[in-house]
VMD Tcl script that draws the C-alpha trace (Angstrom):
set ca {
  {-25.14 16.60 -6.38}
  {-24.54 13.48 -4.32}
  {-22.49 13.35 -1.15}
  {-18.85 12.34 -1.18}
  {-18.40 8.57 -0.83}
  {-15.89 7.60 1.86}
  {-14.37 4.40 0.45}
  {-10.86 3.24 -0.19}
  {-9.96 2.04 -3.67}
  {-9.82 -1.48 -2.24}
  {-13.37 -1.17 -0.91}
  {-14.55 0.25 -4.23}
  {-13.08 -2.64 -6.23}
  {-14.44 -5.19 -3.76}
  {-17.93 -3.64 -3.91}
  {-17.84 -3.48 -7.71}
  {-16.63 -7.08 -8.00}
  {-19.49 -8.15 -5.73}
  {-22.13 -6.18 -7.64}
  {-20.83 -6.81 -11.16}
  {-18.54 -9.87 -11.00}
  {-18.90 -10.78 -14.68}
  {-18.52 -7.27 -16.11}
  {-15.24 -6.48 -17.82}
  {-12.83 -4.47 -15.67}
  {-9.58 -4.49 -17.63}
  {-8.75 -5.07 -21.27}
  {-5.21 -4.98 -22.61}
  {-5.07 -6.68 -26.02}
  {-1.33 -6.17 -26.46}
  {-0.74 -8.20 -23.26}
  {-3.55 -10.70 -23.84}
  {-5.49 -9.56 -20.77}
  {-9.24 -9.45 -20.48}
  {-10.44 -9.61 -16.87}
  {-13.81 -9.41 -15.21}
  {-14.17 -7.45 -11.99}
  {-14.03 -10.71 -10.03}
  {-10.75 -11.68 -11.71}
  {-9.33 -8.17 -11.41}
  {-10.15 -8.02 -7.70}
  {-8.51 -11.42 -7.14}
  {-5.36 -10.31 -8.96}
  {-5.22 -7.12 -6.90}
  {-5.67 -9.10 -3.68}
  {-2.80 -11.39 -4.68}
  {-0.55 -8.42 -5.45}
  {-1.54 -6.74 -2.15}
  {-0.58 -9.90 -0.24}
  {2.78 -9.88 -2.00}
  {3.34 -6.22 -1.14}
  {2.56 -6.87 2.51}
  {4.89 -9.88 2.47}
  {7.78 -7.63 1.46}
  {6.95 -5.13 4.19}
  {4.74 -2.51 2.51}
  {2.41 -0.99 5.11}
  {-0.08 1.82 5.62}
  {1.41 5.20 4.81}
  {4.41 3.93 2.84}
  {5.11 5.93 -0.33}
  {6.02 3.69 -3.26}
  {7.55 5.34 -6.31}
  {6.90 3.60 -9.61}
  {8.59 4.40 -12.88}
  {6.74 2.54 -15.57}
  {4.87 2.88 -18.82}
  {1.17 2.25 -19.29}
  {1.00 -1.50 -18.60}
  {-1.63 -3.61 -16.79}
  {0.70 -4.21 -13.84}
  {0.60 -0.49 -13.08}
  {-3.16 -0.75 -12.59}
  {-2.77 -3.78 -10.33}
  {-0.13 -1.97 -8.30}
  {-2.21 1.17 -7.92}
  {-5.25 -0.71 -6.66}
  {-3.24 -3.13 -4.52}
  {-1.36 -0.34 -2.80}
  {-4.74 1.16 -1.99}
  {-5.69 -2.12 -0.34}
  {-2.54 -2.11 1.80}
  {-2.75 1.55 2.74}
  {0.36 2.37 0.73}
  {0.54 5.41 -1.52}
  {1.49 5.18 -5.19}
  {3.86 7.91 -6.33}
  {3.99 7.85 -10.13}
  {7.24 8.87 -11.80}
  {6.80 10.28 -15.29}
  {8.84 8.17 -17.73}
  {9.24 11.19 -20.02}
  {11.49 12.93 -17.45}
}
mol new
graphics top color blue
foreach p $ca { graphics top sphere $p radius 0.5 }
foreach p [lrange $ca 0 end-1] q [lrange $ca 1 end] { graphics top cylinder $p $q radius 0.2 }
display resetview
């Protein structure tokens, strides 16, 4: 078994987008989204910048009540880039 990899989700997406920039990262036909890892990483960076602009910082817990939409994925990865923590709220409750 391999050793545990000490990387943040932001580092993982950055590394993957560098190694496989043209590979598909996200497909959501119902929303017309088909992004490569390069495009996905750029979107996540943009969202992370927006989160920081509104004051999100390392250690902040951000509760999200949403369904399974592409923006949830962007938010999860972008919060990882800022050091924030995603707290998912189950929409069935």
